[in-house]
C-alpha positions as CSV (number, residue, x, y, z in Angstrom):
1,M,-20.1,8.9,-0.7
2,D,-16.8,7.8,-2.1
3,Y,-13.5,8.1,-0.3
4,K,-10.5,10.0,-1.7
5,I,-7.1,8.2,-2.0
6,I,-4.0,10.2,-1.1
7,W,-0.5,8.8,-1.7
8,S,2.2,9.7,0.8
9,P,5.6,10.7,-0.6
10,E,7.0,7.7,1.3
11,A,4.7,5.3,-0.3
12,L,5.6,6.7,-3.8
13,E,9.3,6.3,-3.0
14,D,8.6,2.7,-1.8
15,I,7.0,2.0,-5.2
16,D,9.8,3.5,-7.1
17,A,12.3,1.4,-5.2
18,I,10.3,-1.8,-5.7
19,G,10.1,-1.1,-9.4
20,E,13.8,-0.4,-9.7
21,Y,14.6,-3.6,-7.8
22,I,12.4,-5.8,-9.9
23,A,13.6,-4.2,-13.1
24,R,17.1,-5.5,-12.5
25,D,15.7,-8.9,-13.5
26,S,12.6,-8.0,-15.6
27,A,11.4,-4.7,-16.9
28,F,8.1,-6.3,-17.8
29,Y,7.5,-7.7,-14.4
30,A,8.5,-4.5,-12.7
31,E,6.0,-2.5,-14.8
32,S,3.3,-5.1,-14.1
33,T,3.9,-5.1,-10.3
34,V,4.0,-1.3,-10.1
35,N,0.8,-0.9,-12.1
36,K,-0.9,-3.5,-9.9
37,I,0.2,-1.6,-6.7
38,Y,-1.3,1.6,-8.1
39,E,-4.5,-0.1,-9.2
40,T,-5.3,-2.1,-6.1
41,P,-6.3,0.7,-3.7
42,Q,-9.0,1.9,-6.1
43,S,-11.4,-0.7,-4.6
44,L,-11.0,1.2,-1.3
45,I,-12.9,4.2,-2.7
46,H,-16.1,2.2,-2.2
47,F,-14.9,-0.4,0.4
48,P,-12.4,1.3,2.7
49,K,-12.5,-1.4,5.4
50,S,-11.9,-4.2,3.0
51,G,-8.2,-4.5,4.0
52,R,-7.3,-6.3,7.3
53,V,-6.2,-4.4,10.4
54,V,-2.4,-4.3,10.5
55,P,-1.5,-6.9,13.3
56,E,1.6,-5.0,14.5
57,I,-0.4,-1.8,15.1
58,G,-3.9,-3.1,16.2
59,D,-5.6,0.2,15.2
60,A,-8.8,-0.3,13.2
61,A,-8.1,2.8,11.1
62,I,-4.7,1.4,9.9
63,R,-5.2,-1.5,7.5
64,E,-3.4,-3.3,4.7
65,L,-4.0,-4.9,1.4
66,Y,-1.6,-7.4,-0.2
67,V,-0.4,-6.8,-3.7
68,F,1.5,-9.9,-4.7
69,Q,4.1,-10.2,-1.9
70,Y,3.9,-6.5,-0.9
71,R,1.9,-5.0,1.9
72,L,0.1,-1.7,1.1
73,I,-0.5,0.0,4.4
74,Y,-3.2,2.6,4.6
75,E,-5.0,4.7,7.1
76,I,-8.7,5.8,7.0
77,K,-9.2,9.4,8.2
78,G,-12.8,10.7,7.7
79,K,-13.5,10.3,4.0
80,E,-9.9,10.1,3.0
81,I,-7.6,7.1,2.7
82,Y,-3.9,7.8,3.1
83,I,-1.6,5.2,1.5
84,L,1.3,5.3,4.1
85,T,3.8,2.8,2.9
86,V,4.4,-0.3,0.8
87,I,6.7,-2.9,2.2
88,H,7.6,-6.5,1.5
89,G,5.2,-9.0,3.0
90,K,7.9,-10.8,5.0
91,R,8.9,-7.6,6.8
92,L,7.2,-6.6,10.1
93,L,5.9,-3.0,10.1
94,D,7.7,-0.8,12.6
95,K,5.5,2.0,14.1
96,D,8.1,4.5,13.0
97,Q,7.4,3.6,9.3
98,I,3.9,5.1,9.4
């Protein structure tokens, strides 16, 4: 059975902010990056545990995928995958962010 992907409002805001930031230099690259961020979690529908466990959290249900230099943090709950946040790869995840 396939999993359902659910985007949190915070993750959607993160993506908007990323797109706006990149667009200051390149509208093309901003659109490409945002599209890739939205496309990447589709693989989780069939392979929800393909991302690595977030090291700062250490919970097997909270995982991440890298999209270019961004960390897409998600949580597996039953048959649903919640996209929690998208942060730059050089930032450590604070437990308050999820």
